[in-house]
N, C-alpha and C positions, 0 to 999 in steps of 0.2 A: 593805509597804503601810502608809501613814501611820496609819490608824485602829487597826491592831493595835499599833503602837508606842505610840500615844497611850494607848490603854486599858490596855496593859501598864504604862506608866509611872504612870498614875493609880492602878491597883490596887496597885502596890508602894508608892507613896508614901502611900497612905491606908489600907493594910492591908485591902483589900476584894478580892472576886473580879473577874476580868476581865469576867464577865457583868454584875456590878453597875456596874463602871466604864463599860461600853458603854451601859447604861441612862442613866447620868448624862450622858454625852456626847450621846446622842440627845435627851434632855430639854433640854439646854442649847441645842441647835440647833433647838428648837421642833418636834422630831420629824421623822422621815423617813417618808413614806407607805409605803415597802416595809419599814420596820423595820430597815434596814441600809444602809450606803453601797454604791455600785456597786462591783462587783469588776472588777479589771483585765481579766479574761477576757471580761466582758460588753461592755466598751468595745471590746476587740479583735474581738469577733464583729461589731459594727456596722461597724468599719473594714473587716473582711474582706468583708462584704456589699457595702459601697459600692465596693469594688474590682472587683466582677463586672459584666459587661454588663447584668445584670438591673436594675441601679441606674442605668443610663445616663440615664433620664428625670429623675432627681433632681438637677437643676442649681440651684444657688443656694439650697439648702435648708439650714436650720440644725437640727442634731439636738442636743437637750439630753439628756444621759444622766447626770444628777446625782440622779435619784430625787426631785427636787423641792426639795432644800435645798442640798447641797454637791457640787461636781464632784469626781470621782475623779482626773482628770488635767487 
């Protein structure tokens, strides 16, 4: 996942913890309401739901699953 690699790289290059690097990234992005980027599994769950007949009525609908700031995929 990109955010793990990014925060890993920042922590190593600036000699801080991954948690501190994560805070820096979130602050730079003007914050994320959920406090973290979307996880791939969460996106997959939406896709899985949309593949079932229960979602048949959802035609032409756009789903934004980026937690308000940045998309995961």
